[in-house]
C-alpha positions as CSV (number, residue, x, y, z in Angstrom):
1,M,-42.4,-53.4,119.9
2,H,-39.1,-52.6,118.3
3,V,-39.6,-50.0,115.5
4,V,-36.8,-49.1,113.0
5,T,-37.0,-46.5,110.3
6,V,-35.0,-47.4,107.2
7,I,-34.3,-44.6,104.6
8,P,-33.5,-45.9,101.1
9,A,-31.3,-43.4,99.2
10,R,-29.7,-43.7,95.8
11,Y,-27.5,-41.3,93.9
12,Q,-29.0,-41.8,90.5
13,S,-32.3,-40.2,89.8
14,S,-33.8,-39.5,86.4
15,R,-35.0,-36.0,87.3
16,L,-32.5,-34.9,89.9
17,P,-29.3,-36.9,90.1
18,G,-27.4,-36.7,93.4
19,K,-30.3,-35.2,95.3
20,P,-29.6,-36.8,98.7
21,L,-26.3,-34.8,98.8
22,L,-27.7,-31.4,97.7
23,R,-27.1,-29.0,100.6
24,V,-29.3,-26.5,102.4
25,Q,-27.8,-24.7,105.4
26,E,-24.7,-26.8,105.0
27,K,-26.7,-30.0,105.5
28,P,-27.3,-32.6,102.8
29,I,-30.9,-33.5,102.1
30,I,-30.4,-37.0,103.6
31,Q,-29.4,-35.4,106.9
32,W,-32.6,-33.3,107.0
33,V,-34.6,-36.5,106.5
34,Y,-32.5,-38.5,109.0
35,E,-32.9,-35.9,111.7
36,K,-36.7,-35.7,111.2
37,A,-36.9,-39.5,111.5
38,L,-35.0,-39.4,114.8
39,L,-37.6,-37.0,116.3
40,S,-40.4,-39.6,116.1
41,Q,-41.0,-40.9,119.6
42,E,-42.1,-44.3,118.3
43,V,-38.9,-45.1,116.5
44,S,-35.9,-46.6,118.3
45,R,-33.4,-46.7,115.4
46,V,-32.8,-45.0,112.1
47,I,-30.7,-46.4,109.3
48,V,-29.9,-45.1,105.8
49,A,-29.8,-47.9,103.1
50,T,-27.8,-47.0,100.0
51,D,-25.6,-48.6,97.4
52,D,-23.6,-45.5,96.9
53,E,-20.4,-44.8,98.9
54,R,-20.8,-41.0,98.5
55,I,-24.1,-41.1,100.3
56,A,-22.7,-43.5,102.9
57,E,-19.8,-41.1,103.6
58,A,-22.1,-38.2,104.0
59,V,-24.2,-40.1,106.5
60,R,-21.2,-41.2,108.5
61,A,-19.9,-37.5,108.5
62,F,-23.0,-36.3,110.4
63,G,-22.9,-39.3,112.7
64,G,-25.8,-41.3,111.2
65,E,-26.1,-45.0,110.8
66,V,-25.8,-46.4,107.3
67,Q,-25.7,-49.8,105.6
68,L,-24.4,-50.4,102.1
69,T,-26.8,-52.6,100.0
70,S,-26.7,-54.4,96.7
71,E,-26.7,-52.3,93.5
72,N,-29.2,-54.7,91.9
73,H,-32.4,-53.6,93.7
74,S,-35.2,-52.3,91.4
75,T,-37.2,-50.6,94.2
76,G,-36.7,-48.8,97.5
77,S,-38.7,-51.5,99.2
78,D,-36.2,-54.1,98.1
79,R,-33.4,-52.0,99.5
80,V,-35.2,-51.6,102.8
81,A,-35.9,-55.3,102.9
82,E,-32.2,-56.2,102.6
83,V,-31.5,-54.1,105.7
84,A,-34.6,-55.4,107.5
85,S,-33.4,-59.0,107.0
86,K,-30.3,-58.3,109.0
87,I,-31.7,-56.4,112.0
88,D,-33.9,-57.0,115.0
89,A,-37.2,-55.3,114.5
90,D,-40.9,-55.8,114.7
91,I,-42.0,-52.9,112.5
92,I,-40.0,-51.3,109.7
93,V,-40.8,-47.8,108.6
94,N,-39.9,-47.1,105.0
95,L,-39.2,-43.4,104.7
96,Q,-38.0,-42.0,101.4
97,G,-34.7,-40.1,101.4
98,D,-36.2,-37.1,99.6
99,E,-38.8,-36.2,102.2
100,P,-37.0,-33.5,104.4
101,L,-40.3,-31.9,105.4
102,I,-41.9,-35.0,106.9
103,D,-43.6,-34.3,110.2
104,P,-42.1,-36.7,112.8
105,E,-45.6,-36.9,114.5
106,S,-47.0,-38.3,111.3
107,I,-44.5,-41.2,111.5
108,S,-45.4,-41.7,115.2
109,Q,-49.1,-41.6,114.4
110,L,-48.7,-44.2,111.7
111,V,-46.7,-46.5,114.0
112,R,-49.3,-46.2,116.8
113,E,-52.1,-47.2,114.4
114,M,-50.1,-50.1,113.2
115,K,-49.7,-51.4,116.7
116,Q,-53.3,-50.7,117.8
117,K,-54.9,-52.3,114.7
118,N,-52.4,-55.0,114.0
119,W,-52.0,-54.0,110.3
120,E,-49.6,-55.9,108.1
121,I,-48.9,-52.6,106.2
122,G,-49.8,-49.0,107.0
123,T,-49.4,-45.8,105.1
124,L,-50.5,-42.1,105.1
125,M,-53.0,-40.1,103.2
126,A,-54.0,-36.4,103.2
127,P,-56.6,-34.2,101.6
128,F,-55.8,-32.6,98.2
129,E,-54.8,-29.0,98.4
130,S,-55.7,-28.1,94.8
131,E,-57.5,-29.3,91.7
132,R,-54.1,-29.5,90.0
133,E,-53.0,-32.2,92.4
134,I,-56.1,-34.3,91.5
135,S,-55.4,-34.0,87.8
136,S,-51.6,-34.6,88.1
137,S,-50.3,-38.1,87.2
138,S,-47.3,-37.5,89.5
139,V,-49.6,-37.3,92.5
140,V,-50.7,-40.8,93.7
141,K,-54.3,-41.1,94.8
142,V,-55.7,-43.6,97.2
143,I,-59.3,-44.8,97.6
144,S,-60.3,-46.2,101.0
145,N,-63.2,-48.2,102.4
146,S,-65.2,-47.5,105.5
147,K,-62.6,-49.1,107.8
148,S,-59.8,-46.8,106.5
149,E,-58.2,-49.6,104.4
150,A,-56.9,-49.0,100.9
151,I,-59.1,-50.3,98.1
152,F,-57.0,-48.9,95.2
153,F,-54.1,-46.6,94.3
154,T,-54.0,-44.7,91.0
155,R,-52.2,-41.9,89.2
156,Y,-55.4,-41.0,87.3
157,P,-57.8,-38.2,88.4
158,Y,-60.3,-39.4,90.9
159,Q,-62.4,-37.0,92.9
160,F,-63.4,-39.4,95.7
161,S,-59.9,-40.1,96.9
162,N,-57.1,-38.7,99.0
163,K,-53.5,-37.8,98.3
164,H,-51.2,-40.7,99.1
165,I,-48.1,-40.0,101.1
166,G,-45.4,-42.5,100.2
167,I,-44.3,-43.6,103.7
168,Y,-45.0,-47.1,104.7
169,A,-44.8,-49.1,108.0
170,F,-44.5,-52.9,107.6
171,K,-44.5,-55.8,109.9
172,K,-41.0,-57.1,109.2
173,Q,-42.0,-60.5,108.0
174,T,-44.7,-59.0,105.7
175,L,-42.0,-56.7,104.1
176,L,-39.7,-59.7,103.5
177,Q,-42.5,-61.8,102.0
178,F,-43.8,-58.8,99.9
179,C,-40.4,-58.3,98.3
180,K,-40.1,-61.9,97.4
181,S,-43.5,-61.9,95.6
182,T,-44.1,-61.6,91.9
183,P,-45.1,-58.2,90.5
184,C,-48.7,-58.2,89.3
185,E,-50.2,-56.6,86.1
186,L,-51.9,-53.7,88.0
187,E,-48.6,-52.8,89.6
188,K,-47.1,-52.6,86.1
189,V,-49.9,-50.6,84.6
190,E,-50.1,-48.0,87.5
191,N,-46.3,-48.2,88.2
192,L,-47.2,-48.5,91.9
193,E,-45.7,-51.4,93.8
194,Q,-48.3,-51.1,96.6
195,M,-50.9,-52.6,94.1
196,R,-49.0,-55.9,94.5
197,A,-49.9,-56.0,98.2
198,L,-53.6,-55.5,97.4
199,Y,-53.4,-58.1,94.6
200,Y,-52.1,-60.7,97.1
201,G,-54.8,-59.8,99.7
202,I,-52.6,-57.9,102.1
203,V,-54.6,-55.2,104.0
204,I,-53.0,-51.7,103.8
205,G,-54.3,-49.5,106.6
206,L,-54.6,-45.8,106.1
207,V,-53.9,-43.0,108.5
208,K,-55.2,-39.6,107.5
209,V,-53.1,-36.5,108.4
210,D,-54.0,-32.9,107.9
211,H,-51.7,-32.1,105.1
212,A,-49.1,-33.6,102.9
213,H,-45.5,-32.5,103.0
214,V,-43.7,-31.8,99.7
215,G,-41.0,-34.3,98.6
216,I,-38.1,-33.4,96.4
217,D,-38.3,-34.8,92.9
218,T,-37.1,-31.9,90.7
219,I,-34.7,-28.9,91.0
220,E,-37.8,-26.7,91.4
221,D,-38.8,-28.8,94.5
222,F,-35.3,-28.4,95.9
223,E,-35.4,-24.6,95.4
224,L,-38.8,-24.4,97.1
225,F,-37.4,-26.4,100.1
226,K,-34.4,-24.2,100.2
227,E,-36.5,-21.1,100.2
228,K,-38.7,-22.5,103.0
229,I,-35.8,-23.4,105.2
230,E,-33.8,-20.2,104.7
231,G,-36.9,-18.2,105.3
232,T,-37.6,-20.1,108.5
233,L,-34.1,-19.8,109.8
234,K,-33.6,-16.1,109.0
């Protein structure tokens, strides 16, 4: 099966504008993410999807593949779907552009499970690492059934859950249909678009990994990533 990773990246961010272009070791964040995605043995192609020419120029500068998309998309999934509609692929992996610490093996594991179990959508989860994560509304929780399928996603504290890792693998046609569907009320209440898939009866398979990587949402997250990388490379 032909698997393509698409990385949605936008310049504007309410908490950290321009974060895809912030540099560590002379490399922008988007390059760190791109290179990690390339290391997955299950992925044959990686594309950055952006509506910003500054990000596109940065991707071209390091030799990456980029496609410019509409400025009117409200979600990263919509941006990924625009690219997906134009390419040959069976499975589309939606990898956020602010995840420079993603483990390439986690991507591979997700894709392998997608193929084996014939899921429409698959995503990752991991155990919580602290009580603070459970209580934090910025940490998304997922509740699963006995077949490792998602029952519910929430931002509210819930002990009998796992930490959701926001990486998705879609069958291409499922992604295109999902992005054409009407948002549901639960999606609006939780501010989580994956609730729309559950509302319309689409199974979301879950792959559990040992630990969650840390994404970059704030300047503090960026400084932690910088310290980690510089400490590793010294």
